[in-house]
C-alpha positions as CSV (number, residue, x, y, z in Angstrom):
1,X,-21.0,14.6,-9.5
2,X,-21.1,14.1,-5.7
3,X,-18.7,16.2,-3.9
4,X,-17.0,13.2,-1.8
5,X,-14.2,12.3,-3.0
6,X,-14.2,9.5,-6.1
7,X,-11.3,7.7,-7.4
8,X,-10.5,6.2,-9.8
9,X,-6.8,4.0,-9.8
10,X,-4.9,3.8,-13.1
11,X,-1.7,3.2,-14.3
12,X,0.4,5.6,-16.8
13,X,0.3,2.3,-19.2
14,X,-3.7,3.0,-19.4
15,X,-3.3,6.7,-20.3
16,X,-0.1,6.0,-23.3
17,X,-1.8,2.9,-24.7
18,X,-5.8,4.4,-24.5
19,X,-5.2,7.9,-24.3
20,X,-6.0,10.8,-21.9
21,X,-9.6,11.0,-23.0
22,X,-10.2,7.7,-23.0
23,X,-9.2,7.3,-19.4
24,X,-11.1,11.0,-18.6
25,X,-14.2,9.7,-19.8
26,X,-13.7,6.4,-17.9
27,X,-13.4,8.3,-14.5
28,X,-17.0,10.9,-15.6
29,X,-18.8,7.2,-17.0
30,X,-18.0,5.7,-13.2
31,X,-19.2,9.2,-11.7
32,X,-15.9,9.5,-10.4
33,X,-13.7,13.0,-9.4
34,X,-10.6,11.9,-8.5
35,X,-8.1,10.2,-11.3
36,X,-4.9,8.8,-9.2
37,X,-2.4,7.6,-11.8
38,X,1.1,5.3,-9.9
39,X,4.2,7.0,-10.1
40,X,6.7,4.4,-9.4
41,X,5.8,0.7,-9.0
42,X,7.0,-2.5,-8.7
43,X,7.0,-5.5,-10.5
44,X,3.4,-7.8,-11.6
45,X,1.9,-9.7,-14.6
46,X,-1.4,-7.8,-15.6
47,X,-3.9,-8.4,-18.0
48,X,-5.6,-5.6,-19.6
49,X,-9.1,-6.5,-20.9
50,X,-9.5,-3.3,-22.8
51,X,-6.4,-1.7,-23.8
52,X,-6.1,-1.3,-27.3
53,X,-2.1,-2.5,-27.4
54,X,-1.4,-5.3,-25.0
55,X,-3.1,-7.7,-22.9
56,X,-0.7,-9.3,-20.6
57,X,1.9,-6.8,-19.1
58,X,4.7,-7.2,-16.6
59,X,6.1,-3.8,-15.8
60,X,9.4,-2.4,-15.5
61,X,10.4,-3.6,-12.5
62,X,11.3,-0.8,-9.6
63,X,10.4,2.0,-12.3
64,X,9.6,5.2,-11.8
65,X,6.9,7.2,-14.0
66,X,9.1,10.6,-13.6
67,X,12.1,12.8,-14.8
68,X,14.4,12.0,-11.7
69,X,16.9,15.0,-10.2
70,X,20.1,15.4,-10.2
71,X,20.1,12.3,-7.3
72,X,19.9,9.4,-9.1
73,X,22.8,9.9,-11.5
74,X,24.7,9.3,-8.2
75,X,22.7,6.9,-6.7
76,X,23.7,3.1,-4.9
77,X,20.7,1.8,-7.4
78,X,19.0,3.4,-10.0
79,X,15.8,2.3,-10.3
80,X,15.1,2.3,-14.1
81,X,13.3,5.0,-15.6
82,X,10.2,3.7,-17.3
83,X,10.3,3.8,-21.0
84,X,6.7,3.7,-21.3
85,X,7.3,7.8,-22.9
86,X,10.4,9.1,-23.4
87,X,8.9,12.6,-21.9
88,X,7.8,12.5,-18.5
89,X,7.6,15.9,-18.0
90,X,5.2,16.7,-21.0
91,X,3.1,13.5,-20.1
92,X,2.9,15.0,-16.6
93,X,2.0,18.5,-17.4
94,X,-0.6,17.3,-20.0
95,X,-2.7,15.1,-17.9
96,X,-3.5,17.8,-15.2
97,X,-4.3,20.1,-17.7
98,X,-6.8,17.5,-19.0
99,X,-8.0,17.0,-16.1
100,X,-7.9,20.0,-14.8
101,X,-10.2,21.2,-17.9
102,X,-12.4,18.4,-16.9
103,X,-12.6,19.4,-13.3
104,X,-11.0,16.0,-11.9
105,X,-8.4,15.6,-9.0
106,X,-5.2,14.5,-10.2
107,X,-3.5,11.8,-7.4
108,X,-0.1,10.7,-7.4
109,X,0.0,7.1,-5.8
110,X,3.1,6.1,-4.5
111,X,4.4,2.8,-3.3
112,X,6.9,3.0,-0.5
113,X,8.8,-0.6,0.8
114,X,7.2,-3.1,-1.4
115,X,9.0,-2.8,-4.3
116,X,10.6,-6.2,-5.6
117,X,12.5,-5.0,-8.8
118,X,14.8,-3.5,-6.4
119,X,15.0,-6.2,-4.0
120,X,15.8,-8.8,-6.5
121,X,18.3,-7.0,-7.8
122,X,20.0,-5.0,-4.4
123,X,19.0,-8.1,-1.7
124,X,21.1,-5.9,0.5
125,X,18.6,-4.0,0.4
126,X,15.8,-6.2,1.4
127,X,14.4,-7.3,5.3
128,X,15.6,-10.0,6.1
129,X,13.7,-13.0,8.3
130,X,15.1,-14.8,11.5
131,X,16.9,-17.8,9.3
132,X,18.8,-15.1,7.1
133,X,17.0,-15.1,4.2
134,X,16.7,-11.9,1.9
135,X,12.8,-10.8,1.9
136,X,13.2,-9.0,-1.2
137,X,9.5,-8.1,-1.9
138,X,10.0,-5.7,1.3
139,X,13.0,-3.1,1.3
140,X,14.4,-2.4,5.0
141,X,13.0,0.9,6.8
142,X,16.4,0.7,8.4
143,X,18.6,1.2,5.4
144,X,19.9,4.4,4.6
145,X,20.2,4.3,1.0
146,X,16.0,2.9,1.2
147,X,15.1,5.7,2.7
148,X,16.9,8.5,0.9
149,X,15.7,7.1,-2.5
150,X,11.4,7.4,-0.9
151,X,12.5,10.9,0.5
152,X,13.6,11.8,-3.8
153,X,10.9,10.3,-4.7
154,X,8.4,12.1,-2.8
155,X,10.6,15.4,-3.5
156,X,10.4,14.9,-7.1
157,X,6.9,14.2,-7.4
158,X,5.9,17.1,-5.0
159,X,8.1,19.3,-8.0
160,X,5.9,18.5,-10.7
161,X,3.3,20.4,-9.6
162,X,1.0,18.8,-11.2
163,X,-0.7,16.6,-8.3
164,X,-3.6,17.9,-6.2
165,X,-3.1,15.1,-3.4
166,X,-1.5,11.8,-3.2
167,X,-1.7,8.0,-1.4
168,X,1.0,6.9,-0.5
169,X,1.0,2.9,-0.2
170,X,2.7,0.5,1.3
171,X,5.6,2.0,4.1
172,X,4.9,-1.2,6.0
173,X,6.3,-4.4,6.2
174,X,5.0,-7.2,4.3
175,X,3.8,-10.7,5.5
176,X,5.4,-13.7,3.7
177,X,2.2,-14.6,2.3
178,X,2.5,-12.3,-0.9
179,X,1.6,-14.0,-4.1
180,X,5.6,-13.6,-4.8
181,X,6.2,-15.1,-8.4
182,X,5.4,-18.7,-8.5
183,X,5.4,-18.9,-4.6
184,X,4.3,-22.3,-3.3
185,X,3.6,-22.6,0.4
186,X,2.3,-26.0,0.9
187,X,1.7,-26.2,4.3
188,X,-0.3,-23.8,6.6
189,X,0.2,-21.9,9.9
190,X,-1.7,-20.0,12.1
191,X,-1.7,-16.2,12.6
192,X,0.9,-15.7,15.1
193,X,3.7,-18.0,13.4
194,X,2.8,-15.5,9.8
195,X,4.0,-12.7,11.6
196,X,7.1,-13.9,13.4
197,X,8.2,-15.5,10.4
198,X,8.0,-12.1,8.6
199,X,9.8,-10.2,10.9
200,X,13.1,-8.7,9.9
201,X,16.7,-9.0,11.2
202,X,18.5,-7.0,8.7
203,X,22.0,-6.3,9.7
204,X,21.3,-2.4,9.7
205,X,17.7,-3.7,12.2
206,X,20.3,-5.5,14.1
207,X,22.5,-3.3,14.3
208,X,20.0,-0.6,15.3
209,X,18.5,-3.4,18.4
210,X,22.1,-3.4,19.5
211,X,22.3,0.7,19.8
212,X,19.2,0.1,21.9
213,X,20.1,-2.2,23.6
214,X,18.2,-5.0,22.8
215,X,19.9,-7.8,21.7
216,X,18.9,-8.4,18.0
217,X,20.4,-11.9,18.0
218,X,18.5,-13.7,20.9
219,X,14.9,-12.6,19.6
220,X,15.9,-13.8,16.1
221,X,16.4,-17.2,17.6
222,X,13.5,-16.8,19.9
223,X,11.4,-16.5,16.4
224,X,13.6,-19.3,15.1
225,X,12.9,-21.9,17.9
226,X,9.0,-21.2,18.1
227,X,8.7,-21.3,14.5
228,X,10.9,-25.1,14.1
229,X,8.7,-26.4,17.1
230,X,5.3,-25.7,15.4
231,X,6.3,-27.3,11.8
232,X,7.9,-30.2,13.7
233,X,5.1,-30.6,16.0
234,X,2.0,-28.1,14.9
235,X,-0.4,-30.4,17.2
236,X,1.7,-28.8,20.4
237,X,1.3,-25.1,19.7
238,X,-0.5,-23.0,21.2
239,X,-1.4,-19.9,19.3
240,X,-0.3,-16.6,20.7
241,X,-2.3,-13.1,20.6
242,X,-0.8,-9.6,21.0
243,X,-0.7,-10.2,25.1
244,X,1.0,-13.1,24.6
245,X,3.7,-11.7,22.3
246,X,3.9,-8.4,24.2
247,X,5.2,-10.9,27.2
248,X,7.6,-13.2,25.2
249,X,11.2,-13.1,26.3
250,X,10.3,-10.6,29.4
251,X,9.1,-8.1,27.8
252,X,12.5,-8.1,25.2
253,X,10.5,-8.9,22.5
254,X,7.7,-6.0,22.7
255,X,11.1,-3.9,22.8
256,X,12.0,-5.4,19.4
257,X,8.1,-4.6,18.0
258,X,8.4,-1.1,19.8
259,X,11.8,-0.6,18.3
260,X,10.3,-2.2,14.2
261,X,7.4,0.4,14.5
262,X,9.3,3.4,14.7
263,X,11.3,1.7,11.6
264,X,8.3,2.4,9.7
265,X,6.2,5.4,11.8
266,X,10.0,7.7,11.1
267,X,10.3,7.1,7.5
268,X,6.4,7.8,6.3
269,X,7.0,11.2,8.4
270,X,9.6,11.5,6.3
271,X,8.3,11.2,3.0
272,X,5.0,13.2,4.1
273,X,7.5,15.7,5.6
274,X,8.8,16.0,1.6
275,X,5.0,16.1,0.2
276,X,4.3,18.8,2.9
277,X,6.5,21.5,1.3
278,X,3.7,21.8,-1.2
279,X,1.2,22.8,1.4
280,X,-2.2,22.8,-2.1
281,X,-1.3,18.8,-1.8
282,X,-3.5,16.7,0.5
283,X,-1.6,13.5,1.6
284,X,-3.4,10.1,2.0
285,X,-2.3,6.9,3.2
286,X,-3.5,3.3,1.7
287,X,-4.4,1.4,5.0
288,X,-3.7,-2.6,4.4
289,X,-3.9,-3.3,8.2
290,X,-7.4,-4.7,8.2
291,X,-6.3,-7.7,5.8
292,X,-4.1,-8.5,8.3
293,X,-5.1,-11.9,10.6
294,X,-3.4,-10.7,13.6
295,X,-6.0,-8.0,14.2
296,X,-5.3,-5.0,15.4
297,X,-3.2,-4.4,18.9
298,X,-5.0,-0.9,19.7
299,X,-4.6,1.5,17.0
300,X,-1.3,-0.9,15.6
301,X,-1.1,-3.3,13.4
302,X,1.2,-6.6,12.7
303,X,2.9,-4.7,9.7
304,X,4.6,-1.9,11.9
305,X,1.9,1.2,11.4
306,X,0.6,2.2,14.3
307,X,-1.6,5.0,13.7
308,X,-1.6,6.7,16.4
309,X,1.2,8.2,15.3
310,X,0.3,8.4,12.0
311,X,-3.3,9.6,11.7
312,X,-2.6,13.4,13.0
313,X,0.1,13.4,9.7
314,X,-2.5,12.7,6.6
315,X,-5.5,14.1,5.3
316,X,-7.1,11.0,4.5
317,X,-7.2,7.5,5.6
318,X,-7.8,4.9,3.2
319,X,-8.6,1.3,3.9
320,X,-8.7,-1.8,2.2
321,X,-11.0,-4.6,2.5
322,X,-9.9,-7.2,0.0
323,X,-12.0,-10.2,1.1
324,X,-14.5,-11.5,-1.0
325,X,-16.8,-12.1,2.0
326,X,-19.2,-9.6,2.3
327,X,-19.6,-10.4,6.1
328,X,-15.7,-10.5,6.8
329,X,-15.6,-7.3,5.2
330,X,-18.6,-6.1,7.5
331,X,-16.6,-7.1,10.7
332,X,-13.2,-5.8,9.5
333,X,-15.1,-2.7,7.9
334,X,-16.8,-2.3,11.5
335,X,-13.7,-2.6,13.6
336,X,-11.8,-0.5,11.4
337,X,-14.2,2.3,12.2
338,X,-14.3,1.8,15.7
339,X,-10.2,2.5,16.1
340,X,-10.2,5.0,13.5
341,X,-13.4,7.0,15.7
342,X,-14.0,9.9,13.3
343,X,-10.6,11.1,14.1
344,X,-9.6,11.4,9.6
345,X,-12.1,11.4,7.0
346,X,-12.1,7.2,5.9
347,X,-12.3,6.8,2.0
348,X,-12.6,3.0,1.3
349,X,-10.4,1.6,-1.2
350,X,-13.1,-1.2,-2.8
351,X,-11.8,-3.3,-5.6
352,X,-13.9,-3.7,-7.8
353,X,-12.8,-6.7,-9.4
354,X,-12.6,-10.2,-8.8
355,X,-13.0,-12.2,-6.6
356,X,-14.5,-9.3,-5.3
357,X,-16.8,-7.9,-7.8
358,X,-18.0,-10.4,-9.7
359,X,-21.0,-8.6,-10.8
360,X,-22.5,-5.3,-10.2
361,X,-24.8,-7.2,-7.1
362,X,-21.8,-7.5,-5.2
363,X,-20.7,-4.2,-5.5
364,X,-23.9,-2.5,-4.9
365,X,-24.3,-4.7,-1.5
366,X,-20.1,-3.6,-1.2
367,X,-21.5,0.1,-0.8
368,X,-24.1,-0.4,1.2
369,X,-21.6,-1.7,3.8
370,X,-19.5,1.6,3.3
371,X,-21.5,4.5,3.0
372,X,-22.7,5.1,6.0
373,X,-19.0,5.6,7.5
374,X,-17.5,6.4,4.5
375,X,-16.1,9.9,3.8
376,X,-15.8,9.0,0.3
377,X,-14.3,6.0,-2.1
378,X,-11.7,4.7,-4.2
379,X,-11.9,1.9,-7.3
380,X,-9.2,-0.1,-8.3
381,X,-8.2,-0.4,-10.9
382,X,-9.1,0.9,-14.5
383,X,-6.5,-1.2,-15.8
384,X,-7.7,-4.5,-15.2
385,X,-11.5,-4.0,-14.8
386,X,-14.3,-4.4,-18.5
387,X,-15.9,-1.2,-19.2
388,X,-19.2,-2.3,-17.6
389,X,-18.0,-2.0,-14.5
390,X,-17.4,1.3,-14.8
391,X,-21.1,1.7,-14.4
392,X,-21.9,-0.7,-12.0
393,X,-19.5,1.5,-9.8
394,X,-21.9,4.4,-11.0
395,X,-25.2,2.3,-9.8
396,X,-23.1,1.9,-6.8
397,X,-22.2,5.6,-6.0
398,X,-25.4,6.5,-7.1
399,X,-27.0,4.4,-4.7
400,X,-25.0,4.7,-1.6
401,X,-23.8,7.6,-1.8
402,X,-20.5,8.0,0.9
403,X,-22.8,10.1,3.9
404,X,-19.6,10.9,6.5
405,X,-18.8,14.4,7.0
406,X,-15.9,15.4,8.9
């Protein structure tokens, strides 16, 4: 088995429904050495091809997959504790022992601001666009209650004492296009409009801007004006790139972007500081930046993540190239590796399900493209793939091993 970190994403219901041995055997069958299991999740409708108990599963919205400590009883919102088992402490302890006896690294996969389960129940915790519409799939990082929730989750996950690694996902602002329940967006718009539509102007955000001497209402009105003008007369719109956006409103918009970005950086650092209480835990960041249409602004993405601020505090970076077109993935990977510039190990998350991976050859092609600049791979997601995909993964990992050593 390779010494490179080679991970398989899975969910607690996989282990509970199929058994620890079955999931451990899947990791081994794929030639991998790490299992990442989510400790909290948002929502979805999932088809589970090999699950013996169910074929369609709707996860409990916003659920925790561990026993929270005392903070949970007195918190403003009590995110539900999953009912998949009545003893989460035993679940994690047993799984950790099973992984250890099989020389498999156990990793926690933690979700951040992406949480429609909480956002739909508590709209005051969500982000709000320039029209004051709640965007319930994204919680607001300016909201102290939201930050307190994520810090407590991280603290409890650390105190479980069973994880060798943690992957943090979605401490970021999500795009307006999200694949929400019955989402209908019947018109097209360019990347700058897409970005402006996603911007946050919650009450907490506006208060923070005001404290910095920035007129948030004026900026939100400008956003509305630009977007409304586009939808009235798209042919007259001149698409803006990063250098154009930063100059808007005499540079005031760029000041807004800095405050927005800092909200993500501050929360990311706070969450990671909780994990660092256990010196043995390695921390990785799942980076969705390559998916965003505006592309990089130096080392910054439109989701508010600034790699200059967070690379120094993580051990690994896990980019996502979730495009079905291999040539697009090649371009994204080339750009990404130049941005990281060997500062941290790159361990791409490979979506080994449809539409990105319809067959064994497509997976071979992806790893062939990634191998030279990657220090490992993670594969998404055991829950959704056929068993034969495990054999495709093993063949691809053996044919194109990750070869970057930092």
